[in-house]
N, CA, C and O atoms as a GROMACS GRO file, in nm:
protein
  632
    1ARG      N    1  -3.709   5.257   3.196
    1ARG     CA    2  -3.768   5.346   3.200
    1ARG      C    3  -3.738   5.365   3.391
    1ARG      O    4  -3.763   5.288   3.483
    2ASP      N    5  -3.677   5.497   3.387
    2ASP     CA    6  -3.623   5.518   3.536
    2ASP      C    7  -3.730   5.549   3.610
    2ASP      O    8  -3.695   5.644   3.680
    3VAL      N    9  -3.850   5.518   3.634
    3VAL     CA   10  -3.951   5.563   3.766
    3VAL      C   11  -3.944   5.682   3.848
    3VAL      O   12  -4.040   5.759   3.859
    4ALA      N   13  -3.815   5.700   3.914
    4ALA     CA   14  -3.796   5.760   3.964
    4ALA      C   15  -3.762   5.894   3.991
    4ALA      O   16  -3.782   5.964   4.090
    5LEU      N   17  -3.684   5.924   3.834
    5LEU     CA   18  -3.686   5.994   3.734
    5LEU      C   19  -3.779   6.099   3.676
    5LEU      O   20  -3.783   6.216   3.640
    6ASP      N   21  -3.846   5.997   3.688
    6ASP     CA   22  -3.984   6.049   3.595
    6ASP      C   23  -4.084   6.132   3.726
    6ASP      O   24  -4.153   6.230   3.698
    7GLN      N   25  -4.080   6.095   3.816
    7GLN     CA   26  -4.166   6.138   3.900
    7GLN      C   27  -4.090   6.257   3.961
    7GLN      O   28  -4.162   6.336   4.021
    8LEU      N   29  -3.941   6.290   3.957
    8LEU     CA   30  -3.847   6.392   3.995
    8LEU      C   31  -3.846   6.518   3.894
    8LEU      O   32  -3.809   6.633   3.914
    9HIS      N   33  -3.903   6.450   3.769
    9HIS     CA   34  -3.901   6.591   3.674
    9HIS      C   35  -4.035   6.633   3.693
    9HIS      O   36  -4.079   6.748   3.697
   10ARG      N   37  -4.106   6.502   3.706
   10ARG     CA   38  -4.262   6.559   3.697
   10ARG      C   39  -4.273   6.670   3.814
   10ARG      O   40  -4.283   6.784   3.770
   11CYS      N   41  -4.274   6.660   3.928
   11CYS     CA   42  -4.236   6.703   4.062
   11CYS      C   43  -4.164   6.871   4.023
   11CYS      O   44  -4.194   6.961   4.101
   12ALA      N   45  -4.089   6.897   3.925
   12ALA     CA   46  -4.000   7.036   3.910
   12ALA      C   47  -4.067   7.043   3.786
   12ALA      O   48  -4.022   7.157   3.768
   13LYS      N   49  -4.109   7.032   3.721
   13LYS     CA   50  -4.272   7.103   3.664
   13LYS      C   51  -4.324   7.208   3.697
   13LYS      O   52  -4.323   7.324   3.656
   14PHE      N   53  -4.395   7.124   3.819
   14PHE     CA   54  -4.461   7.209   3.932
   14PHE      C   55  -4.366   7.317   3.995
   14PHE      O   56  -4.435   7.409   4.040
   15GLY      N   57  -4.244   7.337   4.012
   15GLY     CA   58  -4.185   7.435   4.072
   15GLY      C   59  -4.176   7.336   4.199
   15GLY      O   60  -4.236   7.246   4.141
   16ALA      N   61  -4.160   7.303   4.273
   16ALA     CA   62  -4.044   7.196   4.318
   16ALA      C   63  -3.938   7.138   4.358
   16ALA      O   64  -3.883   7.042   4.304
   17GLN      N   65  -3.894   7.211   4.482
   17GLN     CA   66  -3.750   7.170   4.493
   17GLN      C   67  -3.728   7.047   4.518
   17GLN      O   68  -3.795   7.008   4.615
   18VAL      N   69  -3.660   6.964   4.471
   18VAL     CA   70  -3.634   6.851   4.476
   18VAL      C   71  -3.465   6.860   4.500
   18VAL      O   72  -3.361   6.903   4.450
   19THR      N   73  -3.508   6.803   4.591
   19THR     CA   74  -3.356   6.715   4.671
   19THR      C   75  -3.367   6.543   4.654
   19THR      O   76  -3.460   6.463   4.666
   20GLY      N   77  -3.246   6.532   4.627
   20GLY     CA   78  -3.226   6.358   4.644
   20GLY      C   79  -3.105   6.291   4.720
   20GLY      O   80  -2.996   6.346   4.735
   21ILE      N   81  -3.125   6.212   4.748
   21ILE     CA   82  -3.030   6.160   4.847
   21ILE      C   83  -2.977   5.994   4.774
   21ILE      O   84  -3.033   5.904   4.712
   22ARG      N   85  -2.850   6.019   4.819
   22ARG     CA   86  -2.768   5.896   4.676
   22ARG      C   87  -2.633   5.888   4.786
   22ARG      O   88  -2.570   5.971   4.852
   23ARG      N   89  -2.627   5.729   4.766
   23ARG     CA   90  -2.510   5.715   4.854
   23ARG      C   91  -2.387   5.751   4.717
   23ARG      O   92  -2.286   5.808   4.758
   24ALA      N   93  -2.390   5.729   4.603
   24ALA     CA   94  -2.253   5.738   4.510
   24ALA      C   95  -2.271   5.890   4.483
   24ALA      O   96  -2.344   5.942   4.399
   25SER      N   97  -2.207   5.937   4.554
   25SER     CA   98  -2.135   6.113   4.512
   25SER      C   99  -2.083   6.155   4.371
   25SER      O  100  -2.084   6.270   4.329
   26ASP      N  101  -2.055   6.090   4.329
   26ASP     CA  102  -1.956   6.078   4.221
   26ASP      C  103  -2.078   6.077   4.042
   26ASP      O  104  -2.040   6.124   3.935
   27ARG      N  105  -2.163   6.037   4.058
   27ARG     CA  106  -2.273   6.038   3.968
   27ARG      C  107  -2.298   6.167   3.914
   27ARG      O  108  -2.218   6.248   3.962
   28PRO      N  109  -2.393   6.228   3.817
   28PRO     CA  110  -2.383   6.351   3.784
   28PRO      C  111  -2.590   6.325   3.871
   28PRO      O  112  -2.681   6.249   3.905
   29ARG      N  113  -2.546   6.437   3.860
   29ARG     CA  114  -2.661   6.546   3.887
   29ARG      C  115  -2.799   6.546   3.806
   29ARG      O  116  -2.785   6.607   3.699
   30PRO      N  117  -2.922   6.497   3.824
   30PRO     CA  118  -3.043   6.504   3.707
   30PRO      C  119  -3.022   6.698   3.762
   30PRO      O  120  -2.980   6.761   3.859
   31LYS      N  121  -3.081   6.722   3.634
   31LYS     CA  122  -3.109   6.842   3.560
   31LYS      C  123  -3.240   6.880   3.665
   31LYS      O  124  -3.240   6.987   3.726
   32SER      N  125  -3.327   6.802   3.676
   32SER     CA  126  -3.429   6.852   3.752
   32SER      C  127  -3.425   6.812   3.924
   32SER      O  128  -3.515   6.833   4.005
   33VAL      N  129  -3.315   6.760   3.943
   33VAL     CA  130  -3.245   6.794   4.128
   33VAL      C  131  -3.261   6.909   4.134
   33VAL      O  132  -3.275   6.975   4.031
   34SER      N  133  -3.263   6.967   4.263
   34SER     CA  134  -3.175   7.094   4.287
   34SER      C  135  -3.052   7.104   4.393
   34SER      O  136  -2.991   7.206   4.427
   35ALA      N  137  -3.028   6.946   4.441
   35ALA     CA  138  -2.929   6.906   4.562
   35ALA      C  139  -2.941   6.750   4.576
   35ALA      O  140  -3.039   6.675   4.578
   36ILE      N  141  -2.791   6.726   4.585
   36ILE     CA  142  -2.758   6.571   4.599
   36ILE      C  143  -2.753   6.563   4.802
   36ILE      O  144  -2.693   6.659   4.850
   37GLU      N  145  -2.772   6.529   4.837
   37GLU     CA  146  -2.690   6.469   4.981
   37GLU      C  147  -2.697   6.345   5.024
   37GLU      O  148  -2.782   6.272   4.972
   38PRO      N  149  -2.610   6.292   5.129
   38PRO     CA  150  -2.598   6.162   5.143
   38PRO      C  151  -2.683   6.157   5.282
   38PRO      O  152  -2.721   6.248   5.356
   39PRO      N  153  -2.702   5.970   5.293
   39PRO     CA  154  -2.776   5.962   5.350
   39PRO      C  155  -2.783   5.926   5.485
   39PRO      O  156  -2.867   5.858   5.543
   40GLU      N  157  -2.661   5.992   5.534
   40GLU     CA  158  -2.638   6.087   5.637
   40GLU      C  159  -2.754   6.189   5.667
   40GLU      O  160  -2.816   6.167   5.771
   41ARG      N  161  -2.784   6.276   5.606
   41ARG     CA  162  -2.873   6.363   5.613
   41ARG      C  163  -3.027   6.355   5.622
   41ARG      O  164  -3.113   6.434   5.661
   42LEU      N  165  -3.030   6.229   5.570
   42LEU     CA  166  -3.238   6.231   5.586
   42LEU      C  167  -3.294   6.232   5.697
   42LEU      O  168  -3.412   6.216   5.666
   43HIS      N  169  -3.288   6.240   5.806
   43HIS     CA  170  -3.305   6.288   5.897
   43HIS      C  171  -3.310   6.420   5.910
   43HIS      O  172  -3.395   6.440   5.996
   44ASP      N  173  -3.256   6.551   5.864
   44ASP     CA  174  -3.226   6.650   5.879
   44ASP      C  175  -3.349   6.693   5.788
   44ASP      O  176  -3.442   6.769   5.814
   45LEU      N  177  -3.315   6.603   5.650
   45LEU     CA  178  -3.434   6.664   5.521
   45LEU      C  179  -3.611   6.618   5.570
   45LEU      O  180  -3.717   6.666   5.530
   46LEU      N  181  -3.593   6.538   5.643
   46LEU     CA  182  -3.751   6.446   5.609
   46LEU      C  183  -3.839   6.573   5.684
   46LEU      O  184  -3.954   6.558   5.643
   47PRO      N  185  -3.836   6.677   5.764
   47PRO     CA  186  -3.927   6.756   5.868
   47PRO      C  187  -3.942   6.860   5.799
   47PRO      O  188  -3.999   6.951   5.859
   48THR      N  189  -3.898   6.890   5.650
   48THR     CA  190  -3.885   6.989   5.592
   48THR      C  191  -3.993   6.917   5.434
   48THR      O  192  -4.061   6.979   5.353
   49ALA      N  193  -3.977   6.832   5.440
   49ALA     CA  194  -4.065   6.735   5.266
   49ALA      C  195  -4.168   6.817   5.237
   49ALA      O  196  -4.196   6.908   5.315
   50ASP      N  197  -4.231   6.800   5.136
   50ASP     CA  198  -4.404   6.800   5.086
   50ASP      C  199  -4.408   6.649   5.086
   50ASP      O  200  -4.490   6.578   5.143
   51ILE      N  201  -4.268   6.600   4.988
   51ILE     CA  202  -4.328   6.499   4.936
   51ILE      C  203  -4.170   6.405   4.984
   51ILE      O  204  -4.060   6.460   4.986
   52VAL      N  205  -4.190   6.282   5.014
   52VAL     CA  206  -4.103   6.169   5.025
   52VAL      C  207  -4.067   6.034   4.959
   52VAL      O  208  -4.081   5.923   5.011
   53LEU      N  209  -4.010   6.065   4.814
   53LEU     CA  210  -4.034   5.968   4.708
   53LEU      C  211  -3.909   5.829   4.754
   53LEU      O  212  -3.789   5.823   4.779
   54LEU      N  213  -4.028   5.729   4.745
   54LEU     CA  214  -3.844   5.632   4.805
   54LEU      C  215  -3.857   5.539   4.636
   54LEU      O  216  -3.958   5.508   4.573
   55ALA      N  217  -3.738   5.519   4.612
   55ALA     CA  218  -3.710   5.482   4.466
   55ALA      C  219  -3.583   5.453   4.504
   55ALA      O  220  -3.488   5.525   4.472
   56ALA      N  221  -3.569   5.304   4.600
   56ALA     CA  222  -3.421   5.343   4.599
   56ALA      C  223  -3.466   5.135   4.636
   56ALA      O  224  -3.558   5.087   4.702
   57PRO      N  225  -3.345   5.061   4.551
   57PRO     CA  226  -3.363   4.908   4.509
   57PRO      C  227  -3.365   4.855   4.663
   57PRO      O  228  -3.331   4.944   4.741
   58GLN      N  229  -3.397   4.723   4.727
   58GLN     CA  230  -3.421   4.697   4.838
   58GLN      C  231  -3.244   4.574   4.834
   58GLN      O  232  -3.202   4.476   4.773
   59THR      N  233  -3.201   4.662   4.936
   59THR     CA  234  -3.030   4.596   5.001
   59THR      C  235  -3.044   4.558   5.133
   59THR      O  236  -3.152   4.525   5.182
   60MET      N  237  -2.957   4.562   5.181
   60MET     CA  238  -2.888   4.584   5.316
   60MET      C  239  -2.942   4.700   5.377
   60MET      O  240  -2.998   4.729   5.483
   61SER      N  241  -2.898   4.766   5.252
   61SER     CA  242  -2.832   4.907   5.369
   61SER      C  243  -2.955   5.012   5.330
   61SER      O  244  -2.946   5.130   5.364
   62THR      N  245  -3.047   4.972   5.271
   62THR     CA  246  -3.180   5.048   5.264
   62THR      C  247  -3.280   4.938   5.315
   62THR      O  248  -3.370   5.018   5.339
   63ARG      N  249  -3.322   4.843   5.342
   63ARG     CA  250  -3.402   4.784   5.425
   63ARG      C  251  -3.410   4.824   5.541
   63ARG      O  252  -3.310   4.860   5.604
   64GLY      N  253  -3.572   4.825   5.608
   64GLY     CA  254  -3.560   4.970   5.729
   64GLY      C  255  -3.542   5.099   5.705
   64GLY      O  256  -3.575   5.175   5.797
   65LEU      N  257  -3.495   5.150   5.596
   65LEU     CA  258  -3.493   5.312   5.552
   65LEU      C  259  -3.601   5.383   5.600
   65LEU      O  260  -3.573   5.490   5.654
   66ILE      N  261  -3.724   5.349   5.594
   66ILE     CA  262  -3.848   5.442   5.646
   66ILE      C  263  -3.880   5.372   5.740
   66ILE      O  264  -3.899   5.258   5.697
   67GLY      N  265  -3.901   5.381   5.891
   67GLY     CA  266  -3.938   5.322   6.003
   67GLY      C  267  -3.993   5.445   6.081
   67GLY      O  268  -3.999   5.562   6.041
   68THR      N  269  -4.034   5.393   6.207
   68THR     CA  270  -4.118   5.458   6.265
   68THR      C  271  -4.038   5.594   6.284
   68THR      O  272  -4.084   5.698   6.237
   69ARG      N  273  -3.936   5.592   6.344
   69ARG     CA  274  -3.851   5.701   6.337
   69ARG      C  275  -3.867   5.837   6.244
   69ARG      O  276  -3.911   5.945   6.281
   70GLU      N  277  -3.826   5.807   6.130
   70GLU     CA  278  -3.838   5.853   5.948
   70GLU      C  279  -4.006   5.929   5.968
   70GLU      O  280  -4.048   6.044   5.961
   71LEU      N  281  -4.064   5.803   5.993
   71LEU     CA  282  -4.240   5.886   6.001
   71LEU      C  283  -4.296   5.973   6.099
   71LEU      O  284  -4.398   6.041   6.084
   72GLN      N  285  -4.211   5.966   6.214
   72GLN     CA  286  -4.221   6.097   6.311
   72GLN      C  287  -4.178   6.231   6.243
   72GLN      O  288  -4.254   6.324   6.215
   73LEU      N  289  -4.059   6.227   6.225
   73LEU     CA  290  -3.975   6.318   6.162
   73LEU      C  291  -4.060   6.426   6.026
   73LEU      O  292  -4.040   6.539   5.982
   74MET      N  293  -4.138   6.340   6.004
   74MET     CA  294  -4.195   6.392   5.831
   74MET      C  295  -4.312   6.471   5.932
   74MET      O  296  -4.353   6.442   6.044
   75ARG      N  297  -4.340   6.566   5.853
   75ARG     CA  298  -4.455   6.666   5.873
   75ARG      C  299  -4.580   6.570   5.828
   75ARG      O  300  -4.595   6.516   5.718
   76ARG      N  301  -4.697   6.563   5.990
   76ARG     CA  302  -4.829   6.508   5.945
   76ARG      C  303  -4.861   6.485   5.810
   76ARG      O  304  -4.910   6.380   5.768
   77ASP      N  305  -4.820   6.633   5.709
   77ASP     CA  306  -4.907   6.610   5.590
   77ASP      C  307  -4.874   6.639   5.512
   77ASP      O  308  -4.915   6.729   5.440
   78ALA      N  309  -4.699   6.503   5.486
   78ALA     CA  310  -4.643   6.542   5.421
   78ALA      C  311  -4.642   6.378   5.393
   78ALA      O  312  -4.652   6.295   5.484
   79VAL      N  313  -4.625   6.330   5.196
   79VAL     CA  314  -4.644   6.255   5.181
   79VAL      C  315  -4.547   6.115   5.108
   79VAL      O  316  -4.496   6.145   5.001
   80LEU      N  317  -4.525   5.996   5.148
   80LEU     CA  318  -4.498   5.869   5.128
   80LEU      C  319  -4.536   5.797   4.993
   80LEU      O  320  -4.611   5.702   4.969
   81ILE      N  321  -4.446   5.885   4.903
   81ILE     CA  322  -4.451   5.739   4.786
   81ILE      C  323  -4.347   5.655   4.798
   81ILE      O  324  -4.242   5.675   4.858
   82ASN      N  325  -4.389   5.541   4.727
   82ASN     CA  326  -4.294   5.407   4.776
   82ASN      C  327  -4.240   5.391   4.598
   82ASN      O  328  -4.181   5.499   4.606
   83VAL      N  329  -4.227   5.371   4.526
   83VAL     CA  330  -4.179   5.343   4.396
   83VAL      C  331  -4.057   5.242   4.404
   83VAL      O  332  -3.963   5.270   4.329
   84SER      N  333  -4.050   5.172   4.453
   84SER     CA  334  -3.936   5.102   4.502
   84SER      C  335  -3.976   4.955   4.471
   84SER      O  336  -4.086   4.910   4.503
   85ARG      N  337  -3.865   4.870   4.396
   85ARG     CA  338  -3.912   4.732   4.344
   85ARG      C  339  -3.983   4.682   4.454
   85ARG      O  340  -3.949   4.718   4.567
   86GLY      N  341  -4.106   4.583   4.434
   86GLY     CA  342  -4.200   4.517   4.483
   86GLY      C  343  -4.182   4.410   4.515
   86GLY      O  344  -4.105   4.331   4.459
   87LYS      N  345  -4.253   4.388   4.613
   87LYS     CA  346  -4.282   4.228   4.657
   87LYS      C  347  -4.334   4.100   4.602
   87LYS      O  348  -4.411   4.102   4.506
   88LEU      N  349  -4.300   3.998   4.655
   88LEU     CA  350  -4.467   3.889   4.664
   88LEU      C  351  -4.570   3.947   4.733
   88LEU      O  352  -4.559   4.020   4.832
   89VAL      N  353  -4.683   3.908   4.670
   89VAL     CA  354  -4.778   3.946   4.764
   89VAL      C  355  -4.788   3.952   4.970
   89VAL      O  356  -4.804   4.046   5.048
   90ASP      N  357  -4.768   3.808   4.988
   90ASP     CA  358  -4.742   3.770   5.081
   90ASP      C  359  -4.656   3.918   5.193
   90ASP      O  360  -4.693   4.010   5.266
   91GLU      N  361  -4.520   3.856   5.139
   91GLU     CA  362  -4.435   3.952   5.175
   91GLU      C  363  -4.506   4.080   5.192
   91GLU      O  364  -4.553   4.105   5.303
   92GLY      N  365  -4.523   4.190   5.069
   92GLY     CA  366  -4.570   4.311   5.040
   92GLY      C  367  -4.697   4.298   5.144
   92GLY      O  368  -4.705   4.418   5.169
   93LEU      N  369  -4.795   4.243   5.216
   93LEU     CA  370  -4.871   4.272   5.300
   93LEU      C  371  -4.823   4.260   5.422
   93LEU      O  372  -4.877   4.320   5.514
   94ASP      N  373  -4.725   4.186   5.440
   94ASP     CA  374  -4.712   4.127   5.611
   94ASP      C  375  -4.605   4.288   5.606
   94ASP      O  376  -4.558   4.318   5.716
   95GLU      N  377  -4.579   4.354   5.524
   95GLU     CA  378  -4.460   4.472   5.519
   95GLU      C  379  -4.592   4.578   5.524
   95GLU      O  380  -4.560   4.672   5.598
   96LEU      N  381  -4.758   4.599   5.461
   96LEU     CA  382  -4.768   4.688   5.451
   96LEU      C  383  -4.848   4.697   5.620
   96LEU      O  384  -4.858   4.807   5.675
   97GLU      N  385  -4.891   4.592   5.676
   97GLU     CA  386  -4.939   4.610   5.809
   97GLU      C  387  -4.828   4.649   5.897
   97GLU      O  388  -4.874   4.681   6.006
   98LYS      N  389  -4.704   4.658   5.893
   98LYS     CA  390  -4.604   4.721   5.978
   98LYS      C  391  -4.546   4.825   5.914
   98LYS      O  392  -4.432   4.867   5.934
   99TYR      N  393  -4.658   4.884   5.803
   99TYR     CA  394  -4.672   5.051   5.773
   99TYR      C  395  -4.744   5.127   5.787
   99TYR      O  396  -4.738   5.250   5.789
  100LEU      N  397  -4.874   5.010   5.804
  100LEU     CA  398  -4.959   5.116   5.880
  100LEU      C  399  -4.940   5.150   6.015
  100LEU      O  400  -4.968   5.260   6.062
  101GLU      N  401  -4.897   5.068   6.070
  101GLU     CA  402  -4.914   5.050   6.210
  101GLU      C  403  -4.849   5.183   6.273
  101GLU      O  404  -4.890   5.246   6.370
  102ARG      N  405  -4.696   5.218   6.163
  102ARG     CA  406  -4.610   5.317   6.165
  102ARG      C  407  -4.647   5.418   6.183
  102ARG      O  408  -4.629   5.487   6.283
  103ALA      N  409  -4.733   5.453   6.045
  103ALA     CA  410  -4.809   5.544   5.970
  103ALA      C  411  -4.909   5.601   6.144
  103ALA      O  412  -4.906   5.709   6.204
  104TYR      N  413  -4.976   5.488   6.172
  104TYR     CA  414  -5.114   5.529   6.290
  104TYR      C  415  -4.968   5.619   6.428
  104TYR      O  416  -4.969   5.725   6.491
  105SER      N  417  -4.898   5.538   6.420
  105SER     CA  418  -4.827   5.576   6.597
  105SER      C  419  -4.792   5.755   6.512
  105SER      O  420  -4.850   5.856   6.552
  106ALA      N  421  -4.701   5.755   6.411
  106ALA     CA  422  -4.653   5.866   6.377
  106ALA      C  423  -4.768   5.997   6.377
  106ALA      O  424  -4.731   6.109   6.341
  107GLY      N  425  -4.906   5.972   6.419
  107GLY     CA  426  -4.997   6.053   6.325
  107GLY      C  427  -5.049   6.117   6.230
  107GLY      O  428  -5.128   6.210   6.212
  108LEU      N  429  -4.966   6.023   6.155
  108LEU     CA  430  -5.011   6.089   5.989
  108LEU      C  431  -5.156   6.018   5.937
  108LEU      O  432  -5.214   5.913   5.964
  109LEU      N  433  -5.186   6.139   5.843
  109LEU     CA  434  -5.353   6.170   5.860
  109LEU      C  435  -5.393   6.064   5.684
  109LEU      O  436  -5.495   5.997   5.668
  110PHE      N  437  -5.298   6.079   5.595
  110PHE     CA  438  -5.321   5.952   5.546
  110PHE      C  439  -5.221   5.880   5.454
  110PHE      O  440  -5.146   5.955   5.392
  111VAL      N  441  -5.206   5.754   5.434
  111VAL     CA  442  -5.076   5.700   5.277
  111VAL      C  443  -5.139   5.682   5.174
  111VAL      O  444  -5.254   5.641   5.160
  112ARG      N  445  -5.046   5.719   5.080
  112ARG     CA  446  -5.051   5.680   4.949
  112ARG      C  447  -4.958   5.555   4.906
  112ARG      O  448  -4.840   5.568   4.874
  113ILE      N  449  -5.037   5.419   4.910
  113ILE     CA  450  -5.013   5.299   4.851
  113ILE      C  451  -4.959   5.276   4.734
  113ILE      O  452  -5.049   5.208   4.687
  114VAL      N  453  -4.893   5.281   4.666
  114VAL     CA  454  -4.802   5.282   4.531
  114VAL      C  455  -4.817   5.158   4.502
  114VAL      O  456  -4.757   5.118   4.603
  115HIS      N  457  -4.860   5.015   4.424
  115HIS     CA  458  -4.890   4.895   4.437
  115HIS      C  459  -4.860   4.780   4.282
  115HIS      O  460  -4.837   4.665   4.243
  116GLY      N  461  -4.891   4.958   4.235
  116GLY     CA  462  -4.911   4.921   4.065
  116GLY      C  463  -5.031   4.875   3.996
  116GLY      O  464  -5.129   4.842   4.064
  117LYS      N  465  -5.034   4.867   3.839
  117LYS     CA  466  -5.160   4.798   3.795
  117LYS      C  467  -5.115   4.641   3.730
  117LYS      O  468  -5.194   4.548   3.711
  118GLY      N  469  -5.028   4.640   3.714
  118GLY     CA  470  -4.969   4.537   3.695
  118GLY      C  471  -5.153   4.404   3.653
  118GLY      O  472  -5.256   4.447   3.600
  119THR      N  473  -5.131   4.259   3.698
  119THR     CA  474  -5.251   4.226   3.670
  119THR      C  475  -5.336   4.251   3.762
  119THR      O  476  -5.451   4.222   3.731
  120GLY      N  477  -5.313   4.315   3.913
  120GLY     CA  478  -5.438   4.379   3.992
  120GLY      C  479  -5.432   4.263   4.119
  120GLY      O  480  -5.514   4.252   4.211
  121LYS      N  481  -5.325   4.190   4.099
  121LYS     CA  482  -5.343   4.064   4.263
  121LYS      C  483  -5.263   4.160   4.339
  121LYS      O  484  -5.332   4.234   4.409
  122MET      N  485  -5.157   4.176   4.343
  122MET     CA  486  -5.120   4.298   4.481
  122MET      C  487  -5.251   4.433   4.512
  122MET      O  488  -5.267   4.470   4.629
  123ARG      N  489  -5.311   4.476   4.432
  123ARG     CA  490  -5.379   4.579   4.446
  123ARG      C  491  -5.538   4.523   4.533
  123ARG      O  492  -5.594   4.570   4.632
  124ASP      N  493  -5.565   4.436   4.468
  124ASP     CA  494  -5.658   4.337   4.499
  124ASP      C  495  -5.638   4.316   4.700
  124ASP      O  496  -5.694   4.377   4.792
  125ALA      N  497  -5.538   4.206   4.700
  125ALA     CA  498  -5.490   4.205   4.803
  125ALA      C  499  -5.421   4.333   4.922
  125ALA      O  500  -5.420   4.321   5.044
  126VAL      N  501  -5.384   4.419   4.863
  126VAL     CA  502  -5.356   4.545   4.954
  126VAL      C  503  -5.511   4.583   5.002
  126VAL      O  504  -5.535   4.612   5.120
  127ARG      N  505  -5.622   4.578   4.888
  127ARG     CA  506  -5.712   4.682   4.950
  127ARG      C  507  -5.863   4.643   5.052
  127ARG      O  508  -5.953   4.716   5.093
  128ASN      N  509  -5.827   4.431   5.074
  128ASN     CA  510  -5.848   4.332   5.125
  128ASN      C  511  -5.806   4.365   5.232
  128ASN      O  512  -5.872   4.386   5.334
  129ALA      N  513  -5.674   4.374   5.213
  129ALA     CA  514  -5.610   4.414   5.398
  129ALA      C  515  -5.617   4.494   5.456
  129ALA      O  516  -5.596   4.487   5.577
  130LEU      N  517  -5.660   4.643   5.371
  130LEU     CA  518  -5.660   4.735   5.434
  130LEU      C  519  -5.874   4.741   5.512
  130LEU      O  520  -5.928   4.785   5.613
  131LYS      N  521  -5.913   4.677   5.403
  131LYS     CA  522  -6.077   4.625   5.472
  131LYS      C  523  -6.021   4.607   5.608
  131LYS      O  524  -6.015   4.705   5.683
  132GLY      N  525  -5.983   4.501   5.643
  132GLY     CA  526  -5.976   4.428   5.778
  132GLY      C  527  -5.840   4.519   5.892
  132GLY      O  528  -5.806   4.475   6.002
  133SER      N  529  -5.781   4.646   5.826
  133SER     CA  530  -5.713   4.694   5.943
  133SER      C  531  -5.761   4.773   6.036
  133SER      O  532  -5.857   4.837   5.994
  134GLU      N  533  -5.725   4.803   6.180
  134GLU     CA  534  -5.733   4.857   6.269
  134GLU      C  535  -5.695   4.957   6.229
  134GLU      O  536  -5.761   5.055   6.265
  135TYR      N  537  -5.603   4.978   6.162
  135TYR     CA  538  -5.517   5.191   6.147
  135TYR      C  539  -5.597   5.228   6.046
  135TYR      O  540  -5.586   5.350   6.031
  136VAL      N  541  -5.681   5.176   5.960
  136VAL     CA  542  -5.720   5.247   5.883
  136VAL      C  543  -5.916   5.302   5.838
  136VAL      O  544  -5.998   5.213   5.818
  137THR      N  545  -5.947   5.419   5.832
  137THR     CA  546  -6.061   5.425   5.863
  137THR      C  547  -6.129   5.456   5.705
  137THR      O  548  -6.251   5.470   5.714
  138SER      N  549  -6.080   5.470   5.572
  138SER     CA  550  -6.114   5.398   5.435
  138SER      C  551  -6.030   5.420   5.361
  138SER      O  552  -5.915   5.446   5.397
  139PHE      N  553  -6.065   5.413   5.250
  139PHE     CA  554  -5.901   5.356   5.130
  139PHE      C  555  -6.030   5.444   5.006
  139PHE      O  556  -6.152   5.441   5.025
  140GLU      N  557  -5.959   5.516   4.884
  140GLU     CA  558  -6.036   5.521   4.772
  140GLU      C  559  -5.869   5.497   4.647
  140GLU      O  560  -5.746   5.494   4.655
  141GLU      N  561  -5.970   5.486   4.553
  141GLU     CA  562  -5.870   5.461   4.431
  141GLU      C  563  -5.832   5.599   4.413
  141GLU      O  564  -5.910   5.667   4.480
  142PRO      N  565  -5.747   5.674   4.353
  142PRO     CA  566  -5.759   5.826   4.312
  142PRO      C  567  -5.769   5.836   4.167
  142PRO      O  568  -5.798   5.750   4.083
  143LYS      N  569  -5.734   5.981   4.154
  143LYS     CA  570  -5.795   5.971   3.993
  143LYS      C  571  -5.628   5.931   3.906
  143LYS      O  572  -5.513   5.909   3.945
  144ASP      N  573  -5.696   5.939   3.780
  144ASP     CA  574  -5.658   5.876   3.708
  144ASP      C  575  -5.467   5.950   3.675
  144ASP      O  576  -5.366   5.885   3.647
  145ASN      N  577  -5.484   6.127   3.695
  145ASN     CA  578  -5.348   6.216   3.682
  145ASN      C  579  -5.284   6.173   3.856
  145ASN      O  580  -5.172   6.212   3.889
  146GLU      N  581  -5.364   6.096   3.945
  146GLU     CA  582  -5.290   6.114   4.048
  146GLU      C  583  -5.263   5.976   4.080
  146GLU      O  584  -5.231   5.947   4.196
  147GLY      N  585  -5.272   5.886   3.987
  147GLY     CA  586  -5.167   5.715   4.000
  147GLY      C  587  -5.290   5.605   3.963
  147GLY      O  588  -5.261   5.496   3.914
  148GLY      N  589  -5.432   5.643   3.992
  148GLY     CA  590  -5.510   5.604   3.922
  148GLY      C  591  -5.517   5.439   3.976
  148GLY      O  592  -5.451   5.400   4.072
  149ALA      N  593  -5.596   5.365   3.907
  149ALA     CA  594  -5.521   5.204   3.992
  149ALA      C  595  -5.362   5.139   4.024
  149ALA      O  596  -5.347   5.019   4.044
  150GLY      N  597  -5.245   5.237   4.025
  150GLY     CA  598  -5.175   5.221   4.024
  150GLY      C  599  -5.162   5.266   4.194
  150GLY      O  600  -5.073   5.213   4.260
  151VAL      N  601  -5.245   5.354   4.251
  151VAL     CA  602  -5.247   5.367   4.400
  151VAL      C  603  -5.353   5.308   4.461
  151VAL      O  604  -5.437   5.242   4.400
  152THR      N  605  -5.355   5.334   4.600
  152THR     CA  606  -5.450   5.330   4.686
  152THR      C  607  -5.435   5.379   4.828
  152THR      O  608  -5.359   5.336   4.915
  153VAL      N  609  -5.543   5.498   4.838
  153VAL     CA  610  -5.510   5.626   4.940
  153VAL      C  611  -5.563   5.572   5.078
  153VAL      O  612  -5.681   5.582   5.113
  154ALA      N  613  -5.502   5.536   5.122
  154ALA     CA  614  -5.608   5.516   5.310
  154ALA      C  615  -5.582   5.655   5.393
  154ALA      O  616  -5.493   5.740   5.394
  155LYS      N  617  -5.695   5.636   5.456
  155LYS     CA  618  -5.682   5.746   5.554
  155LYS      C  619  -5.676   5.679   5.687
  155LYS      O  620  -5.756   5.590   5.715
  156ILE      N  621  -5.550   5.734   5.798
  156ILE     CA  622  -5.533   5.673   5.902
  156ILE      C  623  -5.659   5.690   6.016
  156ILE      O  624  -5.746   5.777   6.016
  157ALA      N  625  -5.645   5.616   6.081
  157ALA     CA  626  -5.760   5.638   6.173
  157ALA      C  627  -5.659   5.728   6.320
  157ALA      O  628  -5.538   5.711   6.336
  158LYS      N  629  -5.724   5.793   6.385
  158LYS     CA  630  -5.738   5.897   6.500
  158LYS      C  631  -5.728   5.821   6.611
  158LYS      O  632  -5.735   5.874   6.722
   0.00000   0.00000   0.00000
């Protein structure tokens, strides 16, 4: 199953205009996607997005795709959802702290951390890390229809 396409279809059902960014322009555009843009347009599109869904494989060209600059380009009330393939817990926690620092520097109000349900090991590790983070004032598990136990929403310190 393609997690990214499932999420795009859900957004489209709610009337969202979905714009995709893809290197391979020769692949067909999914029905729920209004337009496909090249990666070079990312910085033009980020300030207009309500939701940024990151579903790219981890490769040399996607590493660091969303950093401080990109977070600063996003609206303060925009949501970044990362459903890309997960990392090992230790690597993930290193990345989480860097992400929280970038979110804080960019002035974001909150972040949604999609860690998946799995065995619960990553979720527990993420929540323990959030307890000790200087960049987070609180966090919670959203309702089941918003990700439930597979997501943690963290409020970013001001």
